[in-house]
C-alpha positions as CSV (number, residue, x, y, z in Angstrom):
1,M,108.3,137.7,0.6
2,S,109.5,134.3,-0.4
3,E,107.0,132.5,1.7
4,R,104.6,130.3,-0.2
5,D,100.9,130.1,0.3
6,P,100.3,126.3,1.0
7,L,96.6,126.5,0.5
8,G,96.8,128.5,-2.7
9,E,99.4,126.0,-4.0
10,K,97.1,123.1,-3.2
11,I,94.2,124.8,-5.0
12,R,96.3,125.4,-8.1
13,L,97.5,121.7,-8.1
14,K,93.9,120.6,-7.8
15,E,92.8,122.8,-10.6
16,R,95.6,121.6,-12.8
17,G,94.7,118.0,-12.0
18,E,91.0,118.6,-12.9
19,E,92.1,120.3,-16.1
20,D,94.3,117.4,-17.0
21,Q,91.5,115.0,-16.3
22,Y,89.1,117.0,-18.4
23,F,91.4,117.1,-21.4
24,A,92.3,113.4,-21.0
25,E,88.6,112.5,-21.1
26,R,87.9,114.7,-24.1
27,D,90.9,113.2,-25.9
28,R,89.5,109.7,-25.2
29,E,86.1,110.7,-26.6
30,L,87.6,112.2,-29.7
31,L,89.8,109.1,-30.3
32,E,86.7,106.9,-30.0
33,K,84.8,109.0,-32.5
34,L,87.7,108.8,-34.9
35,K,88.0,105.1,-34.4
36,H,84.3,104.6,-35.0
37,A,84.4,106.8,-38.2
38,R,87.4,104.8,-39.5
39,E,85.5,101.5,-38.8
40,V,82.4,102.8,-40.6
41,E,84.5,103.9,-43.6
42,R,86.3,100.5,-43.7
43,E,83.0,98.6,-43.6
44,H,81.7,100.8,-46.4
45,T,84.8,100.1,-48.5
46,I,84.6,96.4,-47.9
47,R,80.9,96.3,-48.9
48,E,81.7,98.3,-52.1
49,L,84.5,95.9,-53.0
50,A,82.4,92.8,-52.3
51,R,79.3,94.1,-54.2
52,A,78.2,91.9,-57.1
53,R,81.0,89.3,-56.3
54,C,80.6,85.6,-56.0
55,P,80.6,84.6,-52.3
56,Q,82.5,81.4,-53.2
57,C,85.3,82.5,-55.6
58,G,85.2,86.3,-55.6
59,E,84.6,86.7,-59.4
60,R,82.2,89.5,-60.6
61,L,78.7,88.2,-61.0
62,R,77.0,88.6,-64.3
63,Q,73.2,89.0,-64.7
64,R,71.5,86.7,-67.2
65,L,67.9,86.1,-68.2
66,V,66.5,82.7,-67.8
67,H,62.8,82.4,-68.8
68,S,62.7,86.2,-68.7
69,E,63.8,86.2,-65.1
70,P,67.1,87.9,-64.2
71,I,69.6,85.8,-62.2
72,N,73.1,86.4,-61.0
73,E,75.6,83.9,-62.3
74,C,79.3,83.4,-61.6
75,P,81.3,82.9,-64.8
76,S,84.0,81.1,-62.9
77,C,82.3,78.5,-60.6
78,Q,78.9,78.6,-62.3
79,G,77.1,79.5,-59.1
80,V,73.6,80.9,-59.4
81,W,72.0,83.4,-57.0
82,L,68.4,84.4,-56.8
83,P,67.1,87.4,-54.9
84,K,64.9,86.6,-51.9
85,E,61.9,88.2,-53.7
86,K,62.2,85.5,-56.4
87,L,62.1,82.7,-53.9
88,V,59.2,84.2,-52.0
89,A,57.3,84.7,-55.3
90,A,58.1,81.1,-56.2
91,S,56.8,79.8,-52.9
92,Q,53.6,81.8,-53.3
93,Q,53.0,80.6,-56.9
94,G,53.6,77.0,-56.0
95,N,55.9,74.3,-57.1
96,E,55.1,74.6,-60.8
97,W,56.9,78.0,-61.1
98,M,60.0,76.6,-59.4
99,R,60.0,73.4,-61.5
100,H,59.7,75.5,-64.7
101,F,62.4,77.8,-63.6
102,V,64.8,75.1,-62.5
103,E,64.3,73.2,-65.8
104,G,65.1,76.4,-67.7
105,L,68.1,77.0,-65.6
106,T,69.3,73.5,-66.1
107,R,68.9,73.9,-69.9
108,W,70.7,77.2,-69.7
109,L,73.6,75.8,-67.8
110,E,74.0,73.1,-70.4
111,H,73.8,75.7,-73.2
112,P,74.6,79.1,-71.7
113,R,74.1,81.0,-75.0
114,A,70.5,79.9,-75.4
115,E,69.3,82.7,-73.2
116,G,70.3,86.4,-73.3
117,E,72.8,88.2,-71.1
118,V,71.8,91.3,-69.3
119,R,74.4,94.0,-68.6
């Protein structure tokens, strides 16, 4: 009774190989999902850390009012950022709005306490 069934042994080896292949593919898929989730979480963390920071020096931006218009200003490098909506509105209203805004901004930069700070 010590004789082996060669066909049965080959079938068992084939099944074991298919099983190994199945689990290896499943492990690869799970690792990809984990890697993607980690990348998404990392991107979210980076965005949160960079939110409201100066793109040039990294300082926290402050919001200020200039002619009743809120702007983001860097207390360190004095950079000023306007939202896209403000620029679109300025282009629709014409050069007068932009000239008036820039004049007010220039006066404010020379005397920053002349206008209010928004928090």
